[in-house]
PDB file of N, CA, C and O in Angstrom:
ATOM      1  N   MET A   1      65.515  27.254  30.063  1.00  0.00           N
ATOM      2  CA  MET A   1      65.366  28.488  30.788  1.00  0.00           C
ATOM      3  C   MET A   1      66.426  29.505  30.378  1.00  0.00           C
ATOM      4  O   MET A   1      66.146  30.699  30.273  1.00  0.00           O
ATOM      5  N   ILE A   2      67.646  29.019  30.147  1.00  0.00           N
ATOM      6  CA  ILE A   2      68.720  29.930  29.754  1.00  0.00           C
ATOM      7  C   ILE A   2      68.439  30.507  28.375  1.00  0.00           C
ATOM      8  O   ILE A   2      68.730  31.677  28.124  1.00  0.00           O
ATOM      9  N   ARG A   3      67.881  29.708  27.484  1.00  0.00           N
ATOM     10  CA  ARG A   3      67.538  30.224  26.155  1.00  0.00           C
ATOM     11  C   ARG A   3      66.491  31.319  26.257  1.00  0.00           C
ATOM     12  O   ARG A   3      66.580  32.332  25.564  1.00  0.00           O
ATOM     13  N   LYS A   4      65.515  31.125  27.105  1.00  0.00           N
ATOM     14  CA  LYS A   4      64.472  32.136  27.268  1.00  0.00           C
ATOM     15  C   LYS A   4      65.069  33.425  27.840  1.00  0.00           C
ATOM     16  O   LYS A   4      64.746  34.523  27.387  1.00  0.00           O
ATOM     17  N   LEU A   5      65.948  33.275  28.845  1.00  0.00           N
ATOM     18  CA  LEU A   5      66.587  34.457  29.415  1.00  0.00           C
ATOM     19  C   LEU A   5      67.496  35.147  28.405  1.00  0.00           C
ATOM     20  O   LEU A   5      67.538  36.375  28.341  1.00  0.00           O
ATOM     21  N   SER A   6      68.220  34.360  27.617  1.00  0.00           N
ATOM     22  CA  SER A   6      69.127  34.966  26.638  1.00  0.00           C
ATOM     23  C   SER A   6      68.385  35.722  25.553  1.00  0.00           C
ATOM     24  O   SER A   6      68.945  36.635  24.945  1.00  0.00           O
ATOM     25  N   SER A   7      67.133  35.361  25.297  1.00  0.00           N
ATOM     26  CA  SER A   7      66.361  36.122  24.310  1.00  0.00           C
ATOM     27  C   SER A   7      66.036  37.519  24.821  1.00  0.00           C
ATOM     28  O   SER A   7      65.857  38.437  24.021  1.00  0.00           O
ATOM     29  N   TYR A   8      65.954  37.698  26.134  1.00  0.00           N
ATOM     30  CA  TYR A   8      65.685  39.014  26.701  1.00  0.00           C
ATOM     31  C   TYR A   8      66.938  39.875  26.794  1.00  0.00           C
ATOM     32  O   TYR A   8      66.850  41.102  26.832  1.00  0.00           O
ATOM     33  N   ILE A   9      68.094  39.241  26.832  1.00  0.00           N
ATOM     34  CA  ILE A   9      69.344  39.983  27.017  1.00  0.00           C
ATOM     35  C   ILE A   9      69.632  40.867  25.809  1.00  0.00           C
ATOM     36  O   ILE A   9      69.893  42.061  25.960  1.00  0.00           O
ATOM     37  N   GLY A  10      69.586  40.293  24.627  1.00  0.00           N
ATOM     38  CA  GLY A  10      69.772  41.050  23.402  1.00  0.00           C
ATOM     39  C   GLY A  10      71.005  41.924  23.399  1.00  0.00           C
ATOM     40  O   GLY A  10      72.132  41.432  23.463  1.00  0.00           O
ATOM     41  N   GLU A  11      70.781  43.238  23.323  1.00  0.00           N
ATOM     42  CA  GLU A  11      71.883  44.190  23.209  1.00  0.00           C
ATOM     43  C   GLU A  11      72.620  44.418  24.525  1.00  0.00           C
ATOM     44  O   GLU A  11      73.659  45.078  24.545  1.00  0.00           O
ATOM     45  N   PHE A  12      72.103  43.887  25.603  1.00  0.00           N
ATOM     46  CA  PHE A  12      72.740  44.046  26.909  1.00  0.00           C
ATOM     47  C   PHE A  12      73.681  42.893  27.217  1.00  0.00           C
ATOM     48  O   PHE A  12      74.099  42.719  28.361  1.00  0.00           O
ATOM     49  N   LYS A  13      74.014  42.107  26.206  1.00  0.00           N
ATOM     50  CA  LYS A  13      74.776  40.877  26.397  1.00  0.00           C
ATOM     51  C   LYS A  13      76.139  41.139  27.048  1.00  0.00           C
ATOM     52  O   LYS A  13      76.529  40.437  27.981  1.00  0.00           O
ATOM     53  N   LYS A  14      76.856  42.148  26.556  1.00  0.00           N
ATOM     54  CA  LYS A  14      78.206  42.425  27.069  1.00  0.00           C
ATOM     55  C   LYS A  14      78.154  42.723  28.570  1.00  0.00           C
ATOM     56  O   LYS A  14      78.880  42.108  29.350  1.00  0.00           O
ATOM     57  N   ASN A  15      77.309  43.653  28.969  1.00  0.00           N
ATOM     58  CA  ASN A  15      77.242  44.037  30.380  1.00  0.00           C
ATOM     59  C   ASN A  15      76.660  42.934  31.242  1.00  0.00           C
ATOM     60  O   ASN A  15      77.039  42.798  32.406  1.00  0.00           O
ATOM     61  N   SER A  16      75.753  42.146  30.698  1.00  0.00           N
ATOM     62  CA  SER A  16      75.156  41.080  31.501  1.00  0.00           C
ATOM     63  C   SER A  16      76.110  39.909  31.710  1.00  0.00           C
ATOM     64  O   SER A  16      75.879  39.075  32.585  1.00  0.00           O
ATOM     65  N   ILE A  17      77.165  39.836  30.929  1.00  0.00           N
ATOM     66  CA  ILE A  17      78.192  38.807  31.128  1.00  0.00           C
ATOM     67  C   ILE A  17      79.320  39.346  32.018  1.00  0.00           C
ATOM     68  O   ILE A  17      79.809  38.647  32.906  1.00  0.00           O
ATOM     69  N   ILE A  18      79.722  40.596  31.768  1.00  0.00           N
ATOM     70  CA  ILE A  18      80.848  41.177  32.504  1.00  0.00           C
ATOM     71  C   ILE A  18      80.502  41.420  33.975  1.00  0.00           C
ATOM     72  O   ILE A  18      81.336  41.190  34.850  1.00  0.00           O
ATOM     73  N   THR A  19      79.278  41.883  34.253  1.00  0.00           N
ATOM     74  CA  THR A  19      78.896  42.215  35.628  1.00  0.00           C
ATOM     75  C   THR A  19      79.043  41.036  36.589  1.00  0.00           C
ATOM     76  O   THR A  19      79.687  41.189  37.627  1.00  0.00           O
ATOM     77  N   PRO A  20      78.469  39.858  36.286  1.00  0.00           N
ATOM     78  CA  PRO A  20      78.645  38.741  37.226  1.00  0.00           C
ATOM     79  C   PRO A  20      80.094  38.270  37.360  1.00  0.00           C
ATOM     80  O   PRO A  20      80.492  37.778  38.416  1.00  0.00           O
ATOM     81  N   ILE A  21      80.880  38.420  36.294  1.00  0.00           N
ATOM     82  CA  ILE A  21      82.290  38.030  36.365  1.00  0.00           C
ATOM     83  C   ILE A  21      83.010  38.878  37.408  1.00  0.00           C
ATOM     84  O   ILE A  21      83.754  38.356  38.238  1.00  0.00           O
ATOM     85  N   PHE A  22      82.782  40.200  37.360  1.00  0.00           N
ATOM     86  CA  PHE A  22      83.422  41.074  38.340  1.00  0.00           C
ATOM     87  C   PHE A  22      82.911  40.806  39.748  1.00  0.00           C
ATOM     88  O   PHE A  22      83.673  40.883  40.712  1.00  0.00           O
ATOM     89  N   MET A  23      81.640  40.496  39.869  1.00  0.00           N
ATOM     90  CA  MET A  23      81.086  40.205  41.198  1.00  0.00           C
ATOM     91  C   MET A  23      81.684  38.913  41.776  1.00  0.00           C
ATOM     92  O   MET A  23      81.965  38.837  42.973  1.00  0.00           O
ATOM     93  N   VAL A  24      81.874  37.915  40.930  1.00  0.00           N
ATOM     94  CA  VAL A  24      82.491  36.659  41.392  1.00  0.00           C
ATOM     95  C   VAL A  24      83.951  36.899  41.783  1.00  0.00           C
ATOM     96  O   VAL A  24      84.421  36.372  42.791  1.00  0.00           O
ATOM     97  N   LEU A  25      84.659  37.689  40.989  1.00  0.00           N
ATOM     98  CA  LEU A  25      86.050  38.007  41.331  1.00  0.00           C
ATOM     99  C   LEU A  25      86.134  38.754  42.660  1.00  0.00           C
ATOM    100  O   LEU A  25      87.040  38.514  43.457  1.00  0.00           O
ATOM    101  N   GLU A  26      85.184  39.662  42.894  1.00  0.00           N
ATOM    102  CA  GLU A  26      85.158  40.377  44.168  1.00  0.00           C
ATOM    103  C   GLU A  26      84.953  39.404  45.333  1.00  0.00           C
ATOM    104  O   GLU A  26      85.619  39.510  46.363  1.00  0.00           O
ATOM    105  N   CYS A  27      84.041  38.471  45.163  1.00  0.00           N
ATOM    106  CA  CYS A  27      83.785  37.487  46.224  1.00  0.00           C
ATOM    107  C   CYS A  27      84.990  36.596  46.470  1.00  0.00           C
ATOM    108  O   CYS A  27      85.293  36.266  47.617  1.00  0.00           O
ATOM    109  N   ILE A  28      85.676  36.207  45.413  1.00  0.00           N
ATOM    110  CA  ILE A  28      86.877  35.389  45.568  1.00  0.00           C
ATOM    111  C   ILE A  28      87.941  36.149  46.357  1.00  0.00           C
ATOM    112  O   ILE A  28      88.595  35.586  47.235  1.00  0.00           O
ATOM    113  N   CYS A  29      88.109  37.426  46.038  1.00  0.00           N
ATOM    114  CA  CYS A  29      89.080  38.237  46.778  1.00  0.00           C
ATOM    115  C   CYS A  29      88.682  38.357  48.245  1.00  0.00           C
ATOM    116  O   CYS A  29      89.539  38.316  49.128  1.00  0.00           O
ATOM    117  N   GLU A  30      87.388  38.504  48.505  1.00  0.00           N
ATOM    118  CA  GLU A  30      86.927  38.623  49.887  1.00  0.00           C
ATOM    119  C   GLU A  30      87.140  37.324  50.663  1.00  0.00           C
ATOM    120  O   GLU A  30      87.297  37.358  51.884  1.00  0.00           O
ATOM    121  N   VAL A  31      87.146  36.199  49.986  1.00  0.00           N
ATOM    122  CA  VAL A  31      87.400  34.916  50.649  1.00  0.00           C
ATOM    123  C   VAL A  31      88.902  34.713  50.878  1.00  0.00           C
ATOM    124  O   VAL A  31      89.295  34.071  51.851  1.00  0.00           O
ATOM    125  N   ILE A  32      89.720  35.241  50.012  1.00  0.00           N
ATOM    126  CA  ILE A  32      91.170  35.077  50.124  1.00  0.00           C
ATOM    127  C   ILE A  32      91.733  35.858  51.309  1.00  0.00           C
ATOM    128  O   ILE A  32      92.695  35.416  51.937  1.00  0.00           O
ATOM    129  N   ILE A  33      91.145  37.015  51.620  1.00  0.00           N
ATOM    130  CA  ILE A  33      91.683  37.873  52.680  1.00  0.00           C
ATOM    131  C   ILE A  33      91.757  37.159  54.038  1.00  0.00           C
ATOM    132  O   ILE A  33      92.801  37.236  54.686  1.00  0.00           O
ATOM    133  N   PRO A  34      90.708  36.469  54.500  1.00  0.00           N
ATOM    134  CA  PRO A  34      90.857  35.744  55.774  1.00  0.00           C
ATOM    135  C   PRO A  34      91.887  34.616  55.718  1.00  0.00           C
ATOM    136  O   PRO A  34      92.530  34.311  56.723  1.00  0.00           O
ATOM    137  N   LEU A  35      92.042  34.004  54.559  1.00  0.00           N
ATOM    138  CA  LEU A  35      93.071  32.970  54.424  1.00  0.00           C
ATOM    139  C   LEU A  35      94.466  33.563  54.575  1.00  0.00           C
ATOM    140  O   LEU A  35      95.344  32.954  55.187  1.00  0.00           O
ATOM    141  N   LEU A  36      94.666  34.752  54.016  1.00  0.00           N
ATOM    142  CA  LEU A  36      95.956  35.422  54.171  1.00  0.00           C
ATOM    143  C   LEU A  36      96.193  35.804  55.633  1.00  0.00           C
ATOM    144  O   LEU A  36      97.311  35.701  56.138  1.00  0.00           O
ATOM    145  N   MET A  37      95.136  36.241  56.298  1.00  0.00           N
ATOM    146  CA  MET A  37      95.267  36.576  57.719  1.00  0.00           C
ATOM    147  C   MET A  37      95.637  35.334  58.534  1.00  0.00           C
ATOM    148  O   MET A  37      96.452  35.407  59.455  1.00  0.00           O
ATOM    149  N   ALA A  38      95.040  34.212  58.192  1.00  0.00           N
ATOM    150  CA  ALA A  38      95.379  32.965  58.882  1.00  0.00           C
ATOM    151  C   ALA A  38      96.833  32.583  58.622  1.00  0.00           C
ATOM    152  O   ALA A  38      97.511  32.076  59.516  1.00  0.00           O
ATOM    153  N   MET A  39      97.314  32.824  57.402  1.00  0.00           N
ATOM    154  CA  MET A  39      98.720  32.542  57.103  1.00  0.00           C
ATOM    155  C   MET A  39      99.642  33.422  57.932  1.00  0.00           C
ATOM    156  O   MET A  39     100.686  32.970  58.401  1.00  0.00           O
ATOM    157  N   ILE A  40      99.253  34.686  58.111  1.00  0.00           N
ATOM    158  CA  ILE A  40     100.059  35.591  58.928  1.00  0.00           C
ATOM    159  C   ILE A  40     100.148  35.073  60.361  1.00  0.00           C
ATOM    160  O   ILE A  40     101.225  35.044  60.956  1.00  0.00           O
ATOM    161  N   ILE A  41      99.010  34.668  60.901  1.00  0.00           N
ATOM    162  CA  ILE A  41      98.995  34.196  62.291  1.00  0.00           C
ATOM    163  C   ILE A  41      99.736  32.876  62.436  1.00  0.00           C
ATOM    164  O   ILE A  41     100.559  32.718  63.337  1.00  0.00           O
ATOM    165  N   ASP A  42      99.445  31.922  61.544  1.00  0.00           N
ATOM    166  CA  ASP A  42     100.041  30.588  61.666  1.00  0.00           C
ATOM    167  C   ASP A  42     101.537  30.581  61.397  1.00  0.00           C
ATOM    168  O   ASP A  42     102.299  29.971  62.148  1.00  0.00           O
ATOM    169  N   ASN A  43     101.964  31.245  60.343  1.00  0.00           N
ATOM    170  CA  ASN A  43     103.369  31.152  59.925  1.00  0.00           C
ATOM    171  C   ASN A  43     104.222  32.323  60.384  1.00  0.00           C
ATOM    172  O   ASN A  43     105.385  32.140  60.747  1.00  0.00           O
ATOM    173  N   GLY A  44     103.661  33.511  60.373  1.00  0.00           N
ATOM    174  CA  GLY A  44     104.466  34.688  60.696  1.00  0.00           C
ATOM    175  C   GLY A  44     104.579  34.967  62.175  1.00  0.00           C
ATOM    176  O   GLY A  44     105.682  35.117  62.699  1.00  0.00           O
ATOM    177  N   LEU A  45     103.453  35.038  62.852  1.00  0.00           N
ATOM    178  CA  LEU A  45     103.495  35.389  64.275  1.00  0.00           C
ATOM    179  C   LEU A  45     103.998  34.253  65.142  1.00  0.00           C
ATOM    180  O   LEU A  45     104.714  34.489  66.115  1.00  0.00           O
ATOM    181  N   ASN A  46     103.640  33.039  64.809  1.00  0.00           N
ATOM    182  CA  ASN A  46     104.123  31.901  65.605  1.00  0.00           C
ATOM    183  C   ASN A  46     105.632  31.726  65.506  1.00  0.00           C
ATOM    184  O   ASN A  46     106.273  31.267  66.451  1.00  0.00           O
ATOM    185  N   ASN A  47     106.199  32.094  64.359  1.00  0.00           N
ATOM    186  CA  ASN A  47     107.646  31.962  64.154  1.00  0.00           C
ATOM    187  C   ASN A  47     108.381  33.282  64.365  1.00  0.00           C
ATOM    188  O   ASN A  47     109.597  33.343  64.182  1.00  0.00           O
ATOM    189  N   SER A  48     107.672  34.329  64.742  1.00  0.00           N
ATOM    190  CA  SER A  48     108.247  35.674  64.929  1.00  0.00           C
ATOM    191  C   SER A  48     108.985  36.149  63.686  1.00  0.00           C
ATOM    192  O   SER A  48     110.056  36.748  63.780  1.00  0.00           O
ATOM    193  N   ASP A  49     108.409  35.878  62.527  1.00  0.00           N
ATOM    194  CA  ASP A  49     109.011  36.265  61.247  1.00  0.00           C
ATOM    195  C   ASP A  49     108.293  37.516  60.720  1.00  0.00           C
ATOM    196  O   ASP A  49     107.286  37.414  60.019  1.00  0.00           O
ATOM    197  N   MET A  50     108.821  38.692  61.066  1.00  0.00           N
ATOM    198  CA  MET A  50     108.174  39.945  60.693  1.00  0.00           C
ATOM    199  C   MET A  50     108.286  40.228  59.191  1.00  0.00           C
ATOM    200  O   MET A  50     107.437  40.924  58.633  1.00  0.00           O
ATOM    201  N   GLY A  51     109.308  39.705  58.541  1.00  0.00           N
ATOM    202  CA  GLY A  51     109.417  39.852  57.092  1.00  0.00           C
ATOM    203  C   GLY A  51     108.267  39.149  56.387  1.00  0.00           C
ATOM    204  O   GLY A  51     107.687  39.680  55.440  1.00  0.00           O
ATOM    205  N   TYR A  52     107.944  37.956  56.853  1.00  0.00           N
ATOM    206  CA  TYR A  52     106.824  37.191  56.290  1.00  0.00           C
ATOM    207  C   TYR A  52     105.507  37.915  56.550  1.00  0.00           C
ATOM    208  O   TYR A  52     104.643  37.976  55.675  1.00  0.00           O
ATOM    209  N   VAL A  53     105.353  38.467  57.761  1.00  0.00           N
ATOM    210  CA  VAL A  53     104.138  39.193  58.100  1.00  0.00           C
ATOM    211  C   VAL A  53     103.974  40.405  57.185  1.00  0.00           C
ATOM    212  O   VAL A  53     102.872  40.678  56.708  1.00  0.00           O
ATOM    213  N   ALA A  54     105.055  41.125  56.940  1.00  0.00           N
ATOM    214  CA  ALA A  54     104.997  42.300  56.065  1.00  0.00           C
ATOM    215  C   ALA A  54     104.671  41.896  54.627  1.00  0.00           C
ATOM    216  O   ALA A  54     103.870  42.547  53.957  1.00  0.00           O
ATOM    217  N   LYS A  55     105.292  40.829  54.168  1.00  0.00           N
ATOM    218  CA  LYS A  55     105.065  40.382  52.787  1.00  0.00           C
ATOM    219  C   LYS A  55     103.610  39.967  52.573  1.00  0.00           C
ATOM    220  O   LYS A  55     102.990  40.374  51.591  1.00  0.00           O
ATOM    221  N   ILE A  56     103.070  39.171  53.473  1.00  0.00           N
ATOM    222  CA  ILE A  56     101.684  38.721  53.342  1.00  0.00           C
ATOM    223  C   ILE A  56     100.724  39.888  53.592  1.00  0.00           C
ATOM    224  O   ILE A  56      99.652  39.952  52.989  1.00  0.00           O
ATOM    225  N   GLY A  57     101.111  40.813  54.484  1.00  0.00           N
ATOM    226  CA  GLY A  57     100.293  42.001  54.725  1.00  0.00           C
ATOM    227  C   GLY A  57     100.163  42.858  53.476  1.00  0.00           C
ATOM    228  O   GLY A  57      99.079  43.358  53.175  1.00  0.00           O
ATOM    229  N   ILE A  58     101.253  43.031  52.752  1.00  0.00           N
ATOM    230  CA  ILE A  58     101.213  43.788  51.497  1.00  0.00           C
ATOM    231  C   ILE A  58     100.369  43.051  50.468  1.00  0.00           C
ATOM    232  O   ILE A  58      99.592  43.668  49.739  1.00  0.00           O
ATOM    233  N   LEU A  59     100.520  41.729  50.407  1.00  0.00           N
ATOM    234  CA  LEU A  59      99.692  40.931  49.499  1.00  0.00           C
ATOM    235  C   LEU A  59      98.215  41.073  49.857  1.00  0.00           C
ATOM    236  O   LEU A  59      97.366  41.160  48.969  1.00  0.00           O
ATOM    237  N   MET A  60      97.910  41.096  51.134  1.00  0.00           N
ATOM    238  CA  MET A  60      96.525  41.255  51.575  1.00  0.00           C
ATOM    239  C   MET A  60      95.988  42.622  51.162  1.00  0.00           C
ATOM    240  O   MET A  60      94.828  42.739  50.767  1.00  0.00           O
ATOM    241  N   LEU A  61      96.816  43.646  51.250  1.00  0.00           N
ATOM    242  CA  LEU A  61      96.416  44.979  50.818  1.00  0.00           C
ATOM    243  C   LEU A  61      96.139  45.013  49.319  1.00  0.00           C
ATOM    244  O   LEU A  61      95.178  45.644  48.880  1.00  0.00           O
ATOM    245  N   VAL A  62      96.971  44.342  48.537  1.00  0.00           N
ATOM    246  CA  VAL A  62      96.764  44.275  47.088  1.00  0.00           C
ATOM    247  C   VAL A  62      95.459  43.546  46.765  1.00  0.00           C
ATOM    248  O   VAL A  62      94.704  43.980  45.895  1.00  0.00           O
ATOM    249  N   VAL A  63      95.196  42.450  47.457  1.00  0.00           N
ATOM    250  CA  VAL A  63      93.953  41.696  47.229  1.00  0.00           C
ATOM    251  C   VAL A  63      92.738  42.541  47.612  1.00  0.00           C
ATOM    252  O   VAL A  63      91.712  42.491  46.933  1.00  0.00           O
ATOM    253  N   ALA A  64      92.844  43.314  48.691  1.00  0.00           N
ATOM    254  CA  ALA A  64      91.744  44.181  49.100  1.00  0.00           C
ATOM    255  C   ALA A  64      91.483  45.263  48.049  1.00  0.00           C
ATOM    256  O   ALA A  64      90.328  45.577  47.760  1.00  0.00           O
ATOM    257  N   MET A  65      92.540  45.829  47.480  1.00  0.00           N
ATOM    258  CA  MET A  65      92.373  46.847  46.431  1.00  0.00           C
ATOM    259  C   MET A  65      91.782  46.228  45.164  1.00  0.00           C
ATOM    260  O   MET A  65      90.963  46.848  44.486  1.00  0.00           O
ATOM    261  N   LEU A  66      92.200  45.009  44.853  1.00  0.00           N
ATOM    262  CA  LEU A  66      91.636  44.307  43.705  1.00  0.00           C
ATOM    263  C   LEU A  66      90.151  44.032  43.921  1.00  0.00           C
ATOM    264  O   LEU A  66      89.350  44.155  42.995  1.00  0.00           O
ATOM    265  N   SER A  67      89.791  43.663  45.136  1.00  0.00           N
ATOM    266  CA  SER A  67      88.391  43.432  45.473  1.00  0.00           C
ATOM    267  C   SER A  67      87.578  44.708  45.314  1.00  0.00           C
ATOM    268  O   SER A  67      86.472  44.689  44.775  1.00  0.00           O
ATOM    269  N   LEU A  68      88.134  45.814  45.787  1.00  0.00           N
ATOM    270  CA  LEU A  68      87.466  47.107  45.646  1.00  0.00           C
ATOM    271  C   LEU A  68      87.281  47.470  44.176  1.00  0.00           C
ATOM    272  O   LEU A  68      86.214  47.939  43.779  1.00  0.00           O
ATOM    273  N   LEU A  69      88.310  47.257  43.377  1.00  0.00           N
ATOM    274  CA  LEU A  69      88.239  47.556  41.950  1.00  0.00           C
ATOM    275  C   LEU A  69      87.194  46.686  41.254  1.00  0.00           C
ATOM    276  O   LEU A  69      86.408  47.190  40.452  1.00  0.00           O
ATOM    277  N   CYS A  70      87.177  45.395  41.551  1.00  0.00           N
ATOM    278  CA  CYS A  70      86.203  44.493  40.931  1.00  0.00           C
ATOM    279  C   CYS A  70      84.778  44.872  41.327  1.00  0.00           C
ATOM    280  O   CYS A  70      83.873  44.834  40.493  1.00  0.00           O
ATOM    281  N   GLY A  71      84.572  45.232  42.581  1.00  0.00           N
ATOM    282  CA  GLY A  71      83.252  45.649  43.031  1.00  0.00           C
ATOM    283  C   GLY A  71      82.791  46.917  42.333  1.00  0.00           C
ATOM    284  O   GLY A  71      81.635  47.024  41.922  1.00  0.00           O
ATOM    285  N   ALA A  72      83.699  47.878  42.199  1.00  0.00           N
ATOM    286  CA  ALA A  72      83.356  49.135  41.538  1.00  0.00           C
ATOM    287  C   ALA A  72      83.063  48.923  40.053  1.00  0.00           C
ATOM    288  O   ALA A  72      82.121  49.503  39.513  1.00  0.00           O
ATOM    289  N   LEU A  73      83.866  48.097  39.403  1.00  0.00           N
ATOM    290  CA  LEU A  73      83.629  47.833  37.978  1.00  0.00           C
ATOM    291  C   LEU A  73      82.335  47.048  37.769  1.00  0.00           C
ATOM    292  O   LEU A  73      81.598  47.309  36.819  1.00  0.00           O
ATOM    293  N   GLY A  74      82.059  46.091  38.651  1.00  0.00           N
ATOM    294  CA  GLY A  74      80.802  45.351  38.558  1.00  0.00           C
ATOM    295  C   GLY A  74      79.606  46.265  38.710  1.00  0.00           C
ATOM    296  O   GLY A  74      78.624  46.139  37.980  1.00  0.00           O
ATOM    297  N   ALA A  75      79.686  47.186  39.658  1.00  0.00           N
ATOM    298  CA  ALA A  75      78.590  48.141  39.854  1.00  0.00           C
ATOM    299  C   ALA A  75      78.455  49.076  38.653  1.00  0.00           C
ATOM    300  O   ALA A  75      77.346  49.432  38.255  1.00  0.00           O
ATOM    301  N   LYS A  76      79.586  49.466  38.085  1.00  0.00           N
ATOM    302  CA  LYS A  76      79.559  50.368  36.924  1.00  0.00           C
ATOM    303  C   LYS A  76      78.878  49.702  35.731  1.00  0.00           C
ATOM    304  O   LYS A  76      78.026  50.309  35.082  1.00  0.00           O
ATOM    305  N   PHE A  77      79.249  48.461  35.444  1.00  0.00           N
ATOM    306  CA  PHE A  77      78.644  47.779  34.303  1.00  0.00           C
ATOM    307  C   PHE A  77      77.171  47.455  34.555  1.00  0.00           C
ATOM    308  O   PHE A  77      76.362  47.490  33.627  1.00  0.00           O
ATOM    309  N   ALA A  78      76.820  47.142  35.801  1.00  0.00           N
ATOM    310  CA  ALA A  78      75.410  46.891  36.127  1.00  0.00           C
ATOM    311  C   ALA A  78      74.597  48.162  35.957  1.00  0.00           C
ATOM    312  O   ALA A  78      73.471  48.124  35.462  1.00  0.00           O
ATOM    313  N   GLU A  79      75.165  49.286  36.367  1.00  0.00           N
ATOM    314  CA  GLU A  79      74.469  50.566  36.231  1.00  0.00           C
ATOM    315  C   GLU A  79      74.309  50.954  34.767  1.00  0.00           C
ATOM    316  O   GLU A  79      73.267  51.481  34.377  1.00  0.00           O
ATOM    317  N   GLN A  80      75.325  50.702  33.958  1.00  0.00           N
ATOM    318  CA  GLN A  80      75.213  50.984  32.520  1.00  0.00           C
ATOM    319  C   GLN A  80      74.114  50.147  31.893  1.00  0.00           C
ATOM    320  O   GLN A  80      73.342  50.641  31.072  1.00  0.00           O
ATOM    321  N   MET A  81      74.043  48.887  32.276  1.00  0.00           N
ATOM    322  CA  MET A  81      73.009  48.013  31.736  1.00  0.00           C
ATOM    323  C   MET A  81      71.631  48.499  32.167  1.00  0.00           C
ATOM    324  O   MET A  81      70.693  48.488  31.370  1.00  0.00           O
ATOM    325  N   LEU A  82      71.502  48.920  33.409  1.00  0.00           N
ATOM    326  CA  LEU A  82      70.218  49.413  33.897  1.00  0.00           C
ATOM    327  C   LEU A  82      69.811  50.672  33.152  1.00  0.00           C
ATOM    328  O   LEU A  82      68.634  50.846  32.836  1.00  0.00           O
ATOM    329  N   GLN A  83      70.745  51.539  32.869  1.00  0.00           N
ATOM    330  CA  GLN A  83      70.425  52.746  32.098  1.00  0.00           C
ATOM    331  C   GLN A  83      69.949  52.392  30.691  1.00  0.00           C
ATOM    332  O   GLN A  83      69.017  53.008  30.175  1.00  0.00           O
ATOM    333  N   GLN A  84      70.588  51.400  30.070  1.00  0.00           N
ATOM    334  CA  GLN A  84      70.160  50.972  28.741  1.00  0.00           C
ATOM    335  C   GLN A  84      68.762  50.390  28.787  1.00  0.00           C
ATOM    336  O   GLN A  84      67.946  50.653  27.904  1.00  0.00           O
ATOM    337  N   VAL A  85      68.484  49.600  29.813  1.00  0.00           N
ATOM    338  CA  VAL A  85      67.160  48.991  29.935  1.00  0.00           C
ATOM    339  C   VAL A  85      66.104  50.071  30.143  1.00  0.00           C
ATOM    340  O   VAL A  85      65.025  50.006  29.554  1.00  0.00           O
ATOM    341  N   MET A  86      66.404  51.043  30.961  1.00  0.00           N
ATOM    342  CA  MET A  86      65.431  52.109  31.231  1.00  0.00           C
ATOM    343  C   MET A  86      65.198  52.969  29.990  1.00  0.00           C
ATOM    344  O   MET A  86      64.087  53.457  29.784  1.00  0.00           O
ATOM    345  N   ARG A  87      66.220  53.163  29.164  1.00  0.00           N
ATOM    346  CA  ARG A  87      66.037  53.906  27.914  1.00  0.00           C
ATOM    347  C   ARG A  87      65.124  53.165  26.944  1.00  0.00           C
ATOM    348  O   ARG A  87      64.368  53.777  26.189  1.00  0.00           O
ATOM    349  N   GLU A  88      65.208  51.834  26.977  1.00  0.00           N
ATOM    350  CA  GLU A  88      64.411  51.016  26.077  1.00  0.00           C
ATOM    351  C   GLU A  88      62.929  51.047  26.450  1.00  0.00           C
ATOM    352  O   GLU A  88      62.071  50.955  25.572  1.00  0.00           O
ATOM    353  N   THR A  89      62.621  51.176  27.741  1.00  0.00           N
ATOM    354  CA  THR A  89      61.221  51.101  28.164  1.00  0.00           C
ATOM    355  C   THR A  89      60.564  52.442  28.190  1.00  0.00           C
ATOM    356  O   THR A  89      59.384  52.545  28.526  1.00  0.00           O
TER     357      THR A  89
END
C-alpha cells in the first residue's frame, strides 16, 4: 500500500514528508504542556517554591510557542502541497 501511495506522491515528496513531521511535533508539544502543569502543581505549589513555578512556567510558554510554530509550519507546507496538486490538475 505504501508503494502505491508513494507512486502518487512524486514531486510532492518533500512537503508530504515534512507536513506530518510538524504535525506530530505539534501534538507532542500539546501533550507536554499538561505534564508541565502537573509538575508545577506537584513540586512547586506543594512546596511553595515560586522559583520552580516561574522556571517551569517559562518552559511551558516556550513549549506553547514551539507548538504554535510547528502547527503554522505544518499548515504552510500542507497548503503549498495542495497548491501544487491543484496546479497539476
